[in-house]
PyMOL CGO cylinders between C-alpha atoms (Angstrom):
from pymol import cmd
from pymol.cgo import CYLINDER

trace = [
    CYLINDER, -5.37, 4.52, -12.44, -7.75, 1.68, -13.07, 0.3, 1, 1, 1, 1, 1, 1,
    CYLINDER, -7.75, 1.68, -13.07, -11.41, 1.84, -11.80, 0.3, 1, 1, 1, 1, 1, 1,
    CYLINDER, -11.41, 1.84, -11.80, -10.65, -0.78, -9.02, 0.3, 1, 1, 1, 1, 1, 1,
    CYLINDER, -10.65, -0.78, -9.02, -7.78, 1.37, -7.71, 0.3, 1, 1, 1, 1, 1, 1,
    CYLINDER, -7.78, 1.37, -7.71, -9.95, 4.77, -7.85, 0.3, 1, 1, 1, 1, 1, 1,
    CYLINDER, -9.95, 4.77, -7.85, -12.62, 2.81, -6.09, 0.3, 1, 1, 1, 1, 1, 1,
    CYLINDER, -12.62, 2.81, -6.09, -10.54, 1.37, -3.47, 0.3, 1, 1, 1, 1, 1, 1,
    CYLINDER, -10.54, 1.37, -3.47, -8.45, 4.38, -2.77, 0.3, 1, 1, 1, 1, 1, 1,
    CYLINDER, -8.45, 4.38, -2.77, -11.85, 6.07, -2.27, 0.3, 1, 1, 1, 1, 1, 1,
    CYLINDER, -11.85, 6.07, -2.27, -12.14, 4.52, 0.78, 0.3, 1, 1, 1, 1, 1, 1,
    CYLINDER, -12.14, 4.52, 0.78, -8.63, 4.82, 2.29, 0.3, 1, 1, 1, 1, 1, 1,
    CYLINDER, -8.63, 4.82, 2.29, -8.53, 8.54, 3.23, 0.3, 1, 1, 1, 1, 1, 1,
    CYLINDER, -8.53, 8.54, 3.23, -8.25, 7.15, 7.04, 0.3, 1, 1, 1, 1, 1, 1,
    CYLINDER, -8.25, 7.15, 7.04, -6.81, 3.87, 8.35, 0.3, 1, 1, 1, 1, 1, 1,
    CYLINDER, -6.81, 3.87, 8.35, -9.00, 1.10, 7.59, 0.3, 1, 1, 1, 1, 1, 1,
    CYLINDER, -9.00, 1.10, 7.59, -8.59, -2.74, 8.03, 0.3, 1, 1, 1, 1, 1, 1,
    CYLINDER, -8.59, -2.74, 8.03, -8.71, -5.14, 5.09, 0.3, 1, 1, 1, 1, 1, 1,
    CYLINDER, -8.71, -5.14, 5.09, -12.02, -6.63, 6.88, 0.3, 1, 1, 1, 1, 1, 1,
    CYLINDER, -12.02, -6.63, 6.88, -13.54, -2.96, 6.47, 0.3, 1, 1, 1, 1, 1, 1,
    CYLINDER, -13.54, -2.96, 6.47, -12.73, -2.81, 2.57, 0.3, 1, 1, 1, 1, 1, 1,
    CYLINDER, -12.73, -2.81, 2.57, -14.33, -6.60, 1.99, 0.3, 1, 1, 1, 1, 1, 1,
    CYLINDER, -14.33, -6.60, 1.99, -17.31, -5.44, 3.95, 0.3, 1, 1, 1, 1, 1, 1,
    CYLINDER, -17.31, -5.44, 3.95, -17.51, -2.31, 2.16, 0.3, 1, 1, 1, 1, 1, 1,
    CYLINDER, -17.51, -2.31, 2.16, -16.57, -3.20, -1.47, 0.3, 1, 1, 1, 1, 1, 1,
    CYLINDER, -16.57, -3.20, -1.47, -17.73, -6.78, -1.37, 0.3, 1, 1, 1, 1, 1, 1,
    CYLINDER, -17.73, -6.78, -1.37, -15.36, -8.22, -3.38, 0.3, 1, 1, 1, 1, 1, 1,
    CYLINDER, -15.36, -8.22, -3.38, -13.47, -11.08, -3.50, 0.3, 1, 1, 1, 1, 1, 1,
    CYLINDER, -13.47, -11.08, -3.50, -10.52, -11.46, -1.64, 0.3, 1, 1, 1, 1, 1, 1,
    CYLINDER, -10.52, -11.46, -1.64, -8.35, -11.92, -4.46, 0.3, 1, 1, 1, 1, 1, 1,
    CYLINDER, -8.35, -11.92, -4.46, -9.53, -8.76, -6.26, 0.3, 1, 1, 1, 1, 1, 1,
    CYLINDER, -9.53, -8.76, -6.26, -8.94, -6.61, -3.14, 0.3, 1, 1, 1, 1, 1, 1,
    CYLINDER, -8.94, -6.61, -3.14, -5.49, -8.12, -2.02, 0.3, 1, 1, 1, 1, 1, 1,
    CYLINDER, -5.49, -8.12, -2.02, -4.32, -7.44, -6.33, 0.3, 1, 1, 1, 1, 1, 1,
    CYLINDER, -4.32, -7.44, -6.33, -5.77, -3.90, -6.28, 0.3, 1, 1, 1, 1, 1, 1,
    CYLINDER, -5.77, -3.90, -6.28, -3.93, -3.04, -2.73, 0.3, 1, 1, 1, 1, 1, 1,
    CYLINDER, -3.93, -3.04, -2.73, -0.65, -4.39, -3.80, 0.3, 1, 1, 1, 1, 1, 1,
    CYLINDER, -0.65, -4.39, -3.80, -0.89, -2.52, -7.06, 0.3, 1, 1, 1, 1, 1, 1,
    CYLINDER, -0.89, -2.52, -7.06, -1.60, 0.53, -5.14, 0.3, 1, 1, 1, 1, 1, 1,
    CYLINDER, -1.60, 0.53, -5.14, 1.40, -0.20, -2.73, 0.3, 1, 1, 1, 1, 1, 1,
    CYLINDER, 1.40, -0.20, -2.73, 3.90, -0.62, -5.66, 0.3, 1, 1, 1, 1, 1, 1,
    CYLINDER, 3.90, -0.62, -5.66, 2.94, 2.94, -6.95, 0.3, 1, 1, 1, 1, 1, 1,
    CYLINDER, 2.94, 2.94, -6.95, 3.23, 4.25, -3.68, 0.3, 1, 1, 1, 1, 1, 1,
    CYLINDER, 3.23, 4.25, -3.68, -0.17, 5.19, -3.14, 0.3, 1, 1, 1, 1, 1, 1,
    CYLINDER, -0.17, 5.19, -3.14, -1.17, 3.46, -0.09, 0.3, 1, 1, 1, 1, 1, 1,
    CYLINDER, -1.17, 3.46, -0.09, 1.21, 2.75, 3.31, 0.3, 1, 1, 1, 1, 1, 1,
    CYLINDER, 1.21, 2.75, 3.31, 0.43, -0.40, 5.50, 0.3, 1, 1, 1, 1, 1, 1,
    CYLINDER, 0.43, -0.40, 5.50, 0.25, -0.62, 9.13, 0.3, 1, 1, 1, 1, 1, 1,
    CYLINDER, 0.25, -0.62, 9.13, 0.26, -3.27, 11.48, 0.3, 1, 1, 1, 1, 1, 1,
    CYLINDER, 0.26, -3.27, 11.48, -1.85, -1.84, 13.96, 0.3, 1, 1, 1, 1, 1, 1,
    CYLINDER, -1.85, -1.84, 13.96, -3.37, 2.14, 14.18, 0.3, 1, 1, 1, 1, 1, 1,
    CYLINDER, -3.37, 2.14, 14.18, -0.15, 3.81, 14.74, 0.3, 1, 1, 1, 1, 1, 1,
    CYLINDER, -0.15, 3.81, 14.74, 1.99, 1.10, 13.53, 0.3, 1, 1, 1, 1, 1, 1,
    CYLINDER, 1.99, 1.10, 13.53, 3.29, 2.09, 9.98, 0.3, 1, 1, 1, 1, 1, 1,
    CYLINDER, 3.29, 2.09, 9.98, 5.36, -0.82, 8.27, 0.3, 1, 1, 1, 1, 1, 1,
    CYLINDER, 5.36, -0.82, 8.27, 8.50, 0.33, 6.75, 0.3, 1, 1, 1, 1, 1, 1,
    CYLINDER, 8.50, 0.33, 6.75, 9.85, -2.90, 5.59, 0.3, 1, 1, 1, 1, 1, 1,
    CYLINDER, 9.85, -2.90, 5.59, 8.65, -4.20, 2.14, 0.3, 1, 1, 1, 1, 1, 1,
    CYLINDER, 8.65, -4.20, 2.14, 5.45, -5.91, 2.66, 0.3, 1, 1, 1, 1, 1, 1,
    CYLINDER, 5.45, -5.91, 2.66, 4.08, -8.73, 0.37, 0.3, 1, 1, 1, 1, 1, 1,
    CYLINDER, 4.08, -8.73, 0.37, 0.13, -7.77, 0.42, 0.3, 1, 1, 1, 1, 1, 1,
    CYLINDER, 0.13, -7.77, 0.42, -0.72, -10.83, -1.21, 0.3, 1, 1, 1, 1, 1, 1,
    CYLINDER, -0.72, -10.83, -1.21, 0.40, -12.77, 2.04, 0.3, 1, 1, 1, 1, 1, 1,
    CYLINDER, 0.40, -12.77, 2.04, -0.15, -10.39, 4.82, 0.3, 1, 1, 1, 1, 1, 1,
    CYLINDER, -0.15, -10.39, 4.82, -2.62, -8.26, 3.59, 0.3, 1, 1, 1, 1, 1, 1,
    CYLINDER, -2.62, -8.26, 3.59, -5.70, -9.50, 5.47, 0.3, 1, 1, 1, 1, 1, 1,
    CYLINDER, -5.70, -9.50, 5.47, -3.95, -8.86, 8.66, 0.3, 1, 1, 1, 1, 1, 1,
    CYLINDER, -3.95, -8.86, 8.66, -3.05, -5.10, 7.79, 0.3, 1, 1, 1, 1, 1, 1,
    CYLINDER, -3.05, -5.10, 7.79, -4.18, -2.03, 7.83, 0.3, 1, 1, 1, 1, 1, 1,
    CYLINDER, -4.18, -2.03, 7.83, -4.33, 0.38, 5.08, 0.3, 1, 1, 1, 1, 1, 1,
    CYLINDER, -4.33, 0.38, 5.08, -3.94, 4.20, 4.49, 0.3, 1, 1, 1, 1, 1, 1,
    CYLINDER, -3.94, 4.20, 4.49, -3.78, 6.41, 1.01, 0.3, 1, 1, 1, 1, 1, 1,
    CYLINDER, -3.78, 6.41, 1.01, -0.41, 8.38, 0.75, 0.3, 1, 1, 1, 1, 1, 1,
    CYLINDER, -0.41, 8.38, 0.75, -0.21, 12.30, -0.22, 0.3, 1, 1, 1, 1, 1, 1,
    CYLINDER, -0.21, 12.30, -0.22, 0.79, 10.81, -3.72, 0.3, 1, 1, 1, 1, 1, 1,
    CYLINDER, 0.79, 10.81, -3.72, -2.18, 8.63, -3.61, 0.3, 1, 1, 1, 1, 1, 1,
    CYLINDER, -2.18, 8.63, -3.61, -4.91, 11.20, -2.44, 0.3, 1, 1, 1, 1, 1, 1,
    CYLINDER, -4.91, 11.20, -2.44, -3.17, 13.49, -5.14, 0.3, 1, 1, 1, 1, 1, 1,
    CYLINDER, -3.17, 13.49, -5.14, -3.85, 10.93, -7.59, 0.3, 1, 1, 1, 1, 1, 1,
    CYLINDER, -3.85, 10.93, -7.59, -7.40, 10.32, -6.53, 0.3, 1, 1, 1, 1, 1, 1,
    CYLINDER, -7.40, 10.32, -6.53, -8.37, 13.61, -6.45, 0.3, 1, 1, 1, 1, 1, 1,
    CYLINDER, -8.37, 13.61, -6.45, -6.95, 14.34, -10.01, 0.3, 1, 1, 1, 1, 1, 1,
    CYLINDER, -6.95, 14.34, -10.01, -8.72, 11.33, -11.74, 0.3, 1, 1, 1, 1, 1, 1,
]
cmd.load_cgo(trace, "trace")
């Protein structure tokens, strides 16, 4: 897990919108979206359309990420806590 992935995952113990990540991490959009896409590909995060609306289809985070919410998965939390 990269340092960016670790830092971003650290913010996703609770459901968070993209705007929260932007405000908290103060990274440029491309960096956030690329890191989210990497975590998603590894199964470390899940995407939500709304607070209780998980997306089960394949999500293109680079295109849709700014309008979504994110949450670490069990696998993501385990990977984060064993780093």
